[in-house]
Structure formats: structure tokens, C-alpha cells
DODRENTI-172656 format. One line per 8 residues: number of its first residue (from 0); for each residue x, y, z of C-alpha. Coordinates in nm, 2 decimals. Layout:
<recs>
NUM = X,Y,Z | ... $
</recs>
This chain:
<recs>
0 = -2.41,0.28,-0.11 | -2.51,0.43,0.22 | -2.30,0.56,0.50 | -2.38,0.61,0.87 | -2.21,0.86,1.10 | -2.43,0.77,1.40 | -2.27,0.59,1.69 | -2.28,0.57,2.06 $
8 = -1.97,0.65,2.27 | -1.83,0.36,2.47 | -1.64,0.40,2.79 | -1.31,0.40,2.61 | -1.42,0.67,2.37 | -1.46,0.43,2.07 | -1.78,0.42,1.86 | -2.02,0.13,1.92 $
16 = -2.18,0.01,1.59 | -2.54,-0.08,1.65 | -2.72,-0.38,1.50 | -3.02,-0.16,1.41 | -2.79,0.07,1.22 | -2.65,-0.21,1.00 | -3.00,-0.36,0.94 | -3.15,-0.02,0.86 $
24 = -2.88,0.06,0.61 | -2.89,-0.28,0.45 | -3.27,-0.29,0.41 | -3.29,0.07,0.29 | -3.02,0.01,0.03 | -3.20,-0.31,-0.09 | -2.87,-0.45,-0.23 | -2.64,-0.73,-0.15 $
32 = -2.51,-0.68,0.21 | -2.16,-0.63,0.10 | -2.25,-0.29,-0.05 | -2.33,-0.15,0.30 | -2.06,0.07,0.46 | -2.05,0.21,0.81 | -1.85,0.52,0.87 | -1.79,0.68,1.20 $
40 = -1.52,0.93,1.12 | -1.44,1.19,0.86 | -1.16,1.24,0.62 | -0.91,0.96,0.53 | -1.12,0.68,0.70 | -1.41,0.76,0.47 | -1.18,0.74,0.16 | -1.05,0.40,0.29 $
48 = -1.40,0.25,0.33 | -1.50,0.37,-0.01 | -1.18,0.23,-0.18 | -1.25,0.00,-0.47 | -0.89,-0.11,-0.52 | -0.78,-0.47,-0.49 | -0.50,-0.35,-0.26 | -0.52,-0.04,-0.05 $
56 = -0.23,0.09,0.16 | -0.37,0.32,0.43 | -0.16,0.54,0.66 | 0.13,0.78,0.66 | 0.12,0.91,1.02 | 0.03,0.81,1.37 | -0.31,0.85,1.51 | -0.51,0.84,1.18 $
64 = -0.76,0.57,1.30 | -0.60,0.31,1.08 | -0.65,0.01,1.31 | -1.01,0.09,1.38 | -1.08,0.14,1.01 | -0.97,-0.22,0.92 | -1.22,-0.34,1.17 | -1.50,-0.13,1.02 $
72 = -1.42,-0.27,0.67 | -1.52,-0.62,0.78 | -1.87,-0.49,0.84 | -1.92,-0.50,0.47 | -1.98,-0.88,0.50 | -2.09,-0.93,0.85 | -2.42,-1.08,0.74 | -2.28,-1.31,0.47 $
80 = -2.26,-1.68,0.58 | -1.98,-1.73,0.33 | -1.76,-1.45,0.47 | -1.41,-1.53,0.59 | -1.17,-1.26,0.68 | -0.84,-1.22,0.86 | -0.65,-0.94,1.03 | -0.28,-0.99,1.09 $
88 = -0.01,-0.83,1.30 | 0.35,-0.93,1.35 | 0.31,-1.13,1.67 | 0.02,-1.26,1.88 | 0.08,-1.02,2.16 | 0.06,-0.72,1.92 | -0.31,-0.81,1.86 | -0.44,-0.73,2.21 $
96 = -0.55,-0.37,2.14 | -0.72,-0.47,1.81 | -0.90,-0.75,1.98 | -1.02,-0.52,2.26 | -1.14,-0.25,2.01 | -1.32,-0.51,1.80 | -1.57,-0.56,2.09 | -1.72,-0.22,2.02 $
104 = -1.75,-0.30,1.65 | -1.87,-0.66,1.63 | -2.03,-0.71,1.98 | -2.38,-0.72,1.84 | -2.31,-0.94,1.54 | -2.14,-1.24,1.68 | -1.93,-1.40,1.96 | -1.55,-1.39,2.01 $
112 = -1.33,-1.69,2.09 | -1.06,-1.56,2.33 | -0.84,-1.86,2.29 | -0.50,-1.76,2.16 | -0.51,-2.07,1.94 | -0.83,-1.95,1.78 | -0.87,-1.58,1.80 | -1.19,-1.56,1.59 $
120 = -1.51,-1.37,1.57 | -1.79,-1.61,1.48 | -2.08,-1.41,1.34 | -2.44,-1.52,1.39 | -2.50,-1.56,1.02 | -2.21,-1.80,0.98 | -1.92,-1.57,0.87 | -1.59,-1.55,1.06 $
128 = -1.31,-1.29,1.11 | -0.99,-1.43,1.24 | -0.69,-1.25,1.41 | -0.35,-1.40,1.33 | 0.02,-1.32,1.31 | 0.29,-1.34,1.05 | 0.62,-1.36,1.25 | 0.85,-1.66,1.21 $
136 = 1.02,-1.83,0.92 | 0.88,-1.82,0.57 | 0.82,-2.20,0.55 | 0.62,-2.20,0.88 | 0.42,-1.90,0.75 | 0.34,-2.08,0.43 | 0.24,-2.39,0.62 | -0.01,-2.19,0.84 $
144 = -0.17,-2.01,0.55 | -0.15,-2.27,0.27 | -0.49,-2.35,0.12 | -0.68,-2.08,0.31 | -0.94,-1.85,0.16 | -1.02,-1.50,0.28 | -1.24,-1.25,0.10 | -1.09,-0.98,0.33 $
152 = -0.73,-0.96,0.44 | -0.59,-0.68,0.65 | -0.23,-0.64,0.77 | -0.19,-0.39,1.04 | 0.16,-0.23,1.03 | 0.23,-0.38,0.69 | 0.58,-0.23,0.68 | 0.68,-0.51,0.93 $
160 = 0.59,-0.80,0.70 | 0.83,-0.94,0.44 | 0.74,-0.87,0.08 | 0.72,-1.23,-0.01 | 0.49,-1.31,0.28 | 0.27,-1.02,0.16 | 0.26,-1.17,-0.19 | 0.18,-1.52,-0.05 $
168 = -0.11,-1.37,0.15 | -0.25,-1.24,-0.18 | -0.28,-1.60,-0.30 | -0.53,-1.65,-0.01 | -0.74,-1.35,-0.11 | -1.01,-1.55,-0.27 | -1.36,-1.69,-0.19 | -1.64,-1.90,-0.33 $
176 = -1.92,-1.68,-0.20 | -1.91,-1.42,-0.47 | -1.79,-1.15,-0.22 | -1.55,-0.88,-0.33 | -1.19,-0.97,-0.25 | -0.98,-0.69,-0.11 | -0.66,-0.65,0.08 | -0.58,-0.36,0.31 $
184 = -0.24,-0.27,0.47 | -0.20,0.00,0.73 | 0.12,0.16,0.83 | 0.33,0.45,0.96 | 0.60,0.58,0.73 | 0.91,0.36,0.72 | 1.16,0.48,0.45 | 1.36,0.16,0.47 $
192 = 1.06,-0.07,0.41 | 0.95,-0.23,0.08 | 0.62,-0.05,0.13 | 0.80,0.29,0.07 | 0.91,0.16,-0.27 | 0.57,0.01,-0.34 | 0.38,0.34,-0.29 | 0.66,0.56,-0.44 $
200 = 0.43,0.70,-0.71 | 0.20,0.85,-0.45 | 0.50,1.02,-0.26 | 0.67,1.34,-0.37 | 1.04,1.39,-0.38 | 1.03,1.56,-0.04 | 0.88,1.25,0.12 | 0.53,1.38,0.16 $
208 = 0.22,1.23,-0.01 | 0.10,1.42,-0.31 | -0.25,1.55,-0.25 | -0.35,1.52,-0.61 | -0.27,1.15,-0.61 | -0.41,1.06,-0.26 | -0.66,0.78,-0.32 | -0.59,0.75,-0.69 $
216 = -0.59,0.40,-0.83 | -0.30,0.25,-1.03 | -0.25,-0.09,-1.17 | 0.03,-0.35,-1.14 | 0.15,-0.69,-1.22 | 0.38,-0.82,-0.94 | 0.65,-1.01,-1.13 | 0.92,-1.18,-0.92 $
224 = 1.00,-1.18,-0.56 | 1.12,-0.82,-0.52 | 0.92,-0.51,-0.52 | 1.15,-0.36,-0.79 | 1.00,-0.62,-1.03 | 0.65,-0.48,-1.02 | 0.52,-0.35,-1.36 | 0.31,-0.04,-1.31 $
232 = 0.07,0.15,-1.53 | -0.21,0.41,-1.51 | -0.45,0.16,-1.68 | -0.48,-0.21,-1.70 | -0.42,-0.19,-2.07 | -0.09,-0.02,-2.01 | 0.02,-0.29,-1.77 | -0.10,-0.57,-2.00 $
240 = 0.10,-0.44,-2.29 | 0.42,-0.45,-2.07 | 0.36,-0.81,-1.95 | 0.14,-0.96,-2.22 | 0.38,-1.25,-2.28 | 0.37,-1.37,-1.92 | -0.01,-1.34,-1.89 | -0.09,-1.51,-2.22 $
248 = 0.12,-1.81,-2.12 | -0.13,-1.88,-1.84 | -0.46,-1.77,-2.00 | -0.68,-1.98,-2.22 | -0.97,-1.88,-2.43 | -1.21,-2.10,-2.23 | -1.14,-1.89,-1.92 | -1.32,-1.59,-2.08 $
256 = -1.64,-1.70,-1.92 | -1.49,-1.62,-1.58 | -1.38,-1.27,-1.66 | -1.12,-1.06,-1.85 | -0.75,-1.16,-1.83 | -0.66,-0.80,-1.76 | -0.89,-0.78,-1.47 | -0.79,-1.12,-1.32 $
264 = -0.41,-1.09,-1.36 | -0.36,-0.72,-1.30 | -0.42,-0.58,-0.95 | -0.56,-0.23,-0.88 | -0.37,-0.04,-0.60 | -0.42,0.28,-0.41 | -0.25,0.47,-0.13 | -0.46,0.68,0.11 $
272 = -0.29,0.91,0.34 | -0.41,0.96,0.70 | -0.30,1.16,0.99 | -0.41,1.24,1.35 | -0.60,1.53,1.21 | -0.84,1.30,1.03 | -0.92,1.12,1.35 | -1.17,1.35,1.52 $
280 = -1.27,1.09,1.77 | -0.92,1.05,1.90 | -0.87,1.43,1.92 | -1.19,1.46,2.12 | -1.11,1.18,2.37 | -0.73,1.23,2.39 | -0.64,1.58,2.26 | -0.31,1.57,2.44 $
288 = -0.19,1.29,2.19 | -0.12,1.56,1.93 | 0.11,1.74,2.18 | 0.28,1.40,2.26 | 0.36,1.35,1.89 | 0.49,1.71,1.86 | 0.72,1.66,2.17 | 0.95,1.42,1.98 $
296 = 1.27,1.44,1.78 | 1.27,1.61,1.44 | 1.29,1.28,1.26 | 1.01,1.13,1.46 | 0.79,1.43,1.40 | 0.86,1.42,1.03 | 0.75,1.06,1.01 | 0.48,1.02,1.28 $
304 = 0.31,1.36,1.27 | 0.39,1.50,0.93 | 0.38,1.16,0.75 | 0.72,1.19,0.57 | 0.82,0.87,0.39 | 1.18,0.97,0.31 | 1.31,1.16,0.61 | 1.55,0.88,0.71 $
312 = 1.68,0.87,0.35 | 1.84,1.22,0.41 | 2.18,1.19,0.56 | 2.30,1.33,0.89 | 2.36,1.71,0.92 | 2.72,1.81,0.84 | 2.69,2.12,1.06 | 2.57,2.05,1.42 $
320 = 2.42,2.29,1.67 | 2.75,2.31,1.85 | 2.93,2.42,1.53 | 2.68,2.71,1.49 | 2.73,2.81,1.85 | 3.11,2.81,1.78 | 3.05,3.04,1.48 | 2.84,3.28,1.68 $
328 = 3.08,3.30,1.97 | 3.40,3.32,1.76 | 3.62,3.62,1.80 | 3.60,3.81,1.48 | 3.92,3.93,1.32 | 3.93,4.23,1.09 | 4.05,4.08,0.76 | 4.18,4.29,0.49 $
336 = 4.17,4.22,0.12 | 3.94,4.20,-0.17 | 3.56,4.22,-0.14 | 3.33,3.96,-0.29 | 2.95,3.91,-0.31 | 2.73,3.61,-0.35 | 2.36,3.64,-0.43 | 2.06,3.40,-0.41 $
344 = 1.81,3.57,-0.64 | 1.44,3.62,-0.58 | 1.19,3.88,-0.68 | 0.86,4.01,-0.55 | 0.61,3.73,-0.49 | 0.88,3.47,-0.44 | 1.14,3.40,-0.17 | 1.40,3.65,-0.03 $
352 = 1.69,3.78,-0.24 | 1.99,3.75,-0.01 | 2.31,3.93,-0.10 | 2.62,3.84,0.11 | 2.93,4.06,0.14 | 3.26,3.87,0.19 | 3.60,4.01,0.27 | 3.92,3.83,0.19 $
360 = 4.00,3.59,-0.09 | 3.97,3.29,0.15 | 3.60,3.37,0.19 | 3.64,3.34,0.57 | 3.45,3.66,0.68 | 3.09,3.76,0.62 | 3.09,4.14,0.66 | 2.74,4.23,0.56 $
368 = 2.40,4.09,0.43 | 2.14,4.27,0.22 | 1.79,4.12,0.20 | 1.50,4.24,-0.02 | 1.19,4.13,-0.21 | 1.10,4.36,-0.49 | 1.00,4.35,-0.86 | 1.25,4.25,-1.12 $
376 = 1.35,4.60,-1.23 | 1.38,4.73,-0.87 | 1.58,4.42,-0.77 | 1.85,4.47,-1.04 | 1.88,4.84,-0.95 | 1.91,4.76,-0.58 | 2.18,4.50,-0.63 | 2.38,4.73,-0.86 $
384 = 2.35,5.00,-0.60 | 2.46,4.77,-0.31 | 2.76,4.65,-0.50 | 2.87,5.01,-0.56 | 2.81,5.10,-0.20 | 3.01,4.80,-0.08 | 3.29,4.86,-0.33 | 3.25,4.51,-0.49 $
392 = 3.36,4.48,-0.86 | 3.10,4.32,-1.08 | 3.34,4.03,-1.17 | 3.37,3.96,-0.80 | 3.00,3.88,-0.76 | 2.84,3.53,-0.82 | 2.47,3.46,-0.85 | 2.26,3.15,-0.91 $
400 = 2.20,3.13,-1.28 | 1.93,2.87,-1.25 | 1.58,3.00,-1.27 | 1.55,3.37,-1.20 | 1.92,3.41,-1.24 | 1.86,3.43,-1.61 | 1.73,3.78,-1.53 | 2.07,3.89,-1.41 $
408 = 2.28,3.76,-1.70 | 2.22,4.06,-1.92 | 2.26,4.32,-1.64 | 2.58,4.17,-1.48 | 2.77,4.04,-1.78 | 3.10,4.03,-1.60 | 2.97,3.85,-1.29 | 3.04,3.48,-1.22 $
416 = 2.72,3.27,-1.28 | 2.68,2.99,-1.03 | 2.54,2.69,-1.21 | 2.40,2.43,-0.96 | 2.46,2.13,-1.17 | 2.78,2.24,-1.33 | 3.03,1.95,-1.34 | 3.33,1.95,-1.11 $
424 = 3.67,1.91,-1.25 | 3.75,1.56,-1.37 | 3.97,1.46,-1.07 | 3.68,1.55,-0.84 | 3.40,1.37,-1.02 | 3.39,1.09,-0.77 | 3.40,1.32,-0.47 | 3.12,1.57,-0.55 $
432 = 2.81,1.53,-0.77 | 2.81,1.88,-0.89 | 2.93,2.24,-0.82 | 2.66,2.32,-0.57 | 2.73,2.01,-0.37 | 3.10,2.08,-0.37 | 3.04,2.44,-0.26 | 2.81,2.33,0.02 $
440 = 3.07,2.08,0.15 | 3.35,2.34,0.14 | 3.12,2.59,0.32 | 3.02,2.33,0.59 | 3.38,2.24,0.65 | 3.46,2.61,0.71 | 3.20,2.63,0.98 | 3.30,2.29,1.14 $
448 = 3.67,2.38,1.13 | 3.62,2.72,1.28 | 3.75,2.90,0.97 | 3.44,3.11,0.91 | 3.35,3.42,1.11 | 3.06,3.66,1.08 | 3.00,4.02,1.17 | 2.83,3.98,1.52 $
456 = 2.62,4.29,1.45 | 2.43,4.10,1.19 | 2.33,3.81,1.41 | 2.04,3.98,1.58 | 1.90,4.15,1.27 | 1.55,4.03,1.20 | 1.41,3.91,0.87 | 1.08,3.77,0.74 $
464 = 1.00,3.54,0.46 | 0.77,3.26,0.35 | 0.71,3.05,0.66 | 0.87,3.27,0.92 | 0.82,3.62,1.06 | 1.08,3.86,1.21 | 1.34,3.59,1.30 | 1.69,3.68,1.41 $
472 = 1.96,3.58,1.16 | 2.12,3.35,1.42 | 1.80,3.16,1.44 | 1.74,3.15,1.07 | 2.10,3.01,1.01 | 2.06,2.76,1.29 | 1.75,2.62,1.11 | 1.88,2.64,0.76 $
480 = 2.21,2.46,0.83 | 2.00,2.14,0.83 | 2.01,2.14,0.45 | 2.39,2.08,0.46 | 2.37,1.71,0.45 | 2.41,1.42,0.20 | 2.14,1.27,-0.01 | 2.22,0.89,-0.02 $
488 = 1.95,0.85,-0.29 | 2.19,1.03,-0.52 | 2.25,0.81,-0.82 | 2.57,0.98,-0.93 | 2.91,0.95,-0.76 | 3.02,1.16,-0.47 | 2.86,1.39,-0.22 | 2.53,1.54,-0.32 $
496 = 2.29,1.78,-0.15 | 1.92,1.69,-0.10 | 1.68,1.81,-0.37 | 1.54,2.16,-0.32 | 1.19,2.02,-0.23 | 1.35,1.82,0.05 | 1.54,2.12,0.17 | 1.22,2.32,0.20 $
504 = 1.06,2.05,0.41 | 1.36,2.02,0.63 | 1.36,2.39,0.73 | 1.00,2.50,0.66 | 1.10,2.75,0.39 | 1.35,2.80,0.11 | 1.70,2.81,0.27 | 1.79,3.14,0.10 $
512 = 2.05,3.26,0.35 | 2.26,2.94,0.36 | 2.24,2.90,-0.02 | 2.36,3.26,-0.07 | 2.65,3.19,0.16 | 2.76,2.86,0.01 | 2.77,3.01,-0.34 | 3.05,3.23,-0.22 $
520 = 3.27,2.92,-0.22 | 3.28,2.93,-0.60 | 3.56,3.18,-0.58 | 3.78,2.94,-0.38 | 3.68,2.64,-0.60 | 3.75,2.81,-0.93 | 4.08,2.95,-0.81 | 4.20,2.60,-0.71 $
528 = 4.08,2.40,-1.01 | 4.44,2.28,-1.06 | 4.46,2.12,-0.71 | 4.22,1.96,-0.47 | 4.43,2.06,-0.17 | 4.24,2.25,0.09 | 3.89,2.16,-0.04 | 3.79,1.98,0.28 $
536 = 3.73,1.63,0.12 | 3.52,1.37,0.29 $
</recs>
């Protein structure tokens, strides 16, 4: 298989594919024309054009050259008289940009019929590529596509098509010319679409594509009319064993001359992530586009620039900007009473260890903060020294037992271990998913209700960590408060925080300061285990 990166630049900055280029590649390769590939860009687009999957989902961010790529894919069969392909979008008017761009791709290989009733490229060797739409009722859709045959089907913005229409289009992905059938869908992230569930294996818990799975092929049998009915596996054999009964009902021995049942019944699928950074031609011709994407809301940047497939699935922030401003500007009382400490543990090479000093049994005043990143032995010594300096009794300190907290257990035997997934008391089990979520909600309510105050001398202290350098505490907290939100994907009852991986993506680093602070709420929670009054319920 050969590839060409040579192209001329048209007036609109798009590549022009030359007739001589295609002919030279085809003749040099000396193979069937459908093995020839033309590539004009680097990165994700090259992976798309090399995809051997039956179904390829291509996308994940704006500006990745997705629409242009599905035009290039049709060049595989531009010389075949038996080729029939179709490219779909939601409505006829949505196709105008694709049609205009197609002139630079197919101009030397055929003629285009501009009639809206027949938007078709008629190639000189007899093949065709049609532009169509999928909007409207399902019955009308079936009527329009019933009995059609297309070796190549592409759906631009596939998140907009209904799942059952997608499945029906797959029944048209066939041909009598011995061409390779393939289906490509392009899209930007849409957490609420069926596509998000369809490609879930390729997406990490934080919503971002996993690099190690990008372009990897999996196999599936699409049983039923809902995406949840799909049977997945890493091999065709694995899928076959899960749905053997269904396949064997419709397969006869005499069909073996046409191929293997596993190959014919089970589809291969891959997801290929793309972004504006893959599209060098766009960055050359419109470099300001990158800035345009960056000048959007946090949610829009997460989806359209970063390619996050789950951002919308994270609930709204409990603590808004105005609440933090209220905290920073609050007149600080001088509370008396017992001193407490809460510690988010880390050691050298990891995130920051953050130790928070509280004054008063209501945990309403943050008096001091100690931050360090040292080796394990020095960390234990430093924390012991700081507690002694502050006058905090060991039993009045809490620390996160999960992970590195196991290190502290033997050195602080009287301290209160904070266990993230510890069950809440029975009467609260439908309110909070676990202890950490309960503590986070109580802490957020303190900020929102104006009950929390902080030593103002701390706010302009500067700290550094993974992902940030010499930031003021006020700015760090303003950023980290974004993790105080609900995770609606939580399968248990009650309020639950997002997973740690999602938190890190939300703020750009581990939210060490906020987590150290919310752990202090354990002293309130455990003192009030007999009553839910004052917990700040939803």
C-alpha cells in the first residue's frame, strides 16, 4: 500500500489531489485500485485512512480534519466502475461545505451533479459517490435507503443520527463488485449520544481517549435496537462464544464457501482520536482557529479542544466563583477552642502533602497550612514536628488512609484515619455514597453558607506542584473548588464525588488543598453520628 503526501494548495487552503498522483501510485503498486491510499496530512488522518475495521469512528475534537478525511477515503475506489459510496449529514443544507471541499478532491476524476435532488459525483470510470441526509422520521428514512448498496458509507457528525438509523445503514454496506465494505463515522464529543457508549472501551474514566487503545480494533455483534445490547470482545472468537446460539440459527454449512461465519456476522470496530493539532493544513491556513477554540467556556474547551467525552456527565459545581470571593472577603473572627489537623498525604516524587490547621470544634476556621514534598522518613518527621509546633494532639489529626496513608498508620496510631469509601451511617446511606462524598458536601455547604473563614495571611502564599508553578493559595483554591460537584454516573445511592482521574482533569492537577480541607469535616461527621441535623443535606 502506497501513500502520497504531495499536493497542490488551492485558493481555500485545501489540498488538490492530482490525477497523475493517483495513476502513478496505482500503477507502481500494481495491485487492485482499492489498495491505493492518498494521504495529505499527518497524524490521526493517516491512521484513519489505514484503518482496516468494518466500522471506524473518527474524531474527538474540533478541527481534526475529519470531514476532509472521509472524502479522501473514497479515493480508494475512484477507478472502480462498480464503486457506489455515500456520505451523509443530518440535513441537506449541512452538506454545502462538504460538497464545496469535494471539488478539490474529485475534480479530476469525474463530474458533480449540483441538483439537490441528486447530489452525486459521477466518476469517469463509472463509479459514483452520493451526498445524502438522514433527518426525518424513521419510516421515511427506511424508504429512501431500502435496497441500496454502498461499498463505502460515511456519516459526518454521527452523534446526530439515531442508533437504529445507523444500524439500518449498515444493512446497505454491501456491494457486488468485490470491493472492501467499510463504514466511517466522524464526530465531536457528545457525552449524551449513543456514540459515547459505543466507544466507551476506548475512553478513560476521565473522559479522554486512552492513547494505548487509540486505533485498536475490537469486535462486536450488535444484538437488539439499543447500544447496550452490543456484545463486545477482543477477538471474533470471544464474541462468537457469547452469541453462538444466535449466529448458528442463521448460518448453514453450505454458506462456508462464502466465508467464515465469525467474519460475516461479527463486525470489527475501532475508534481513532483526532484533534486540531493533527490538522497541520488547518493550522497553516487558519492558525487563529486554535485561539478561537481556546476562547470558549470550560465545558466547550474540554469537549471541542481537549476531546473529552464525559465532561457533561460531571454535575454542576457546588461552590461557585462568588462563594469563593465571599470566603476571601469574609471578616475573620478569632475563634477559641481545640485545634485539629487534616492531612492529604504525599511524598517526594508525588503530589504535595498538605496539612491544614483548624481551630474550633465546628471546623469553621482555617488557621494555618503546611505544604511539603519530601521522602517518606522526612515527611513523617515533619508532620510530627508540625503537630507539636501547632499544639495539635495526635488524636485530633485525620489523614487519608488510602494509598500512601498506610505509611502513617504505624507512626500516628492515635490519629483518625480517613477512609474515602467508608460507609456512612445507615440513615444516611441514601444521601451520600461514602464518607468522602459526605465530607465534601458538608465542606461545600460551609463555604456556600458563609460559615467557613480562613486566615487572610495565607491567601497570597505561593505554592508549586504538578501542573502549576508559584500560584497563590487563593488561585489554587479557586481552581480546585471545581471538584466539589456530583457524579451522576454514580451507581450507588446519594451524592458522590467524581472519580479522582476526573478531578485531575477538571483542575489540571491533583486537588491536594481542597481534599486536605474536606477531610477535616470527619470530626464533625463522627461527632454527630447519632443525628443528621446540621449536616447540610441536599
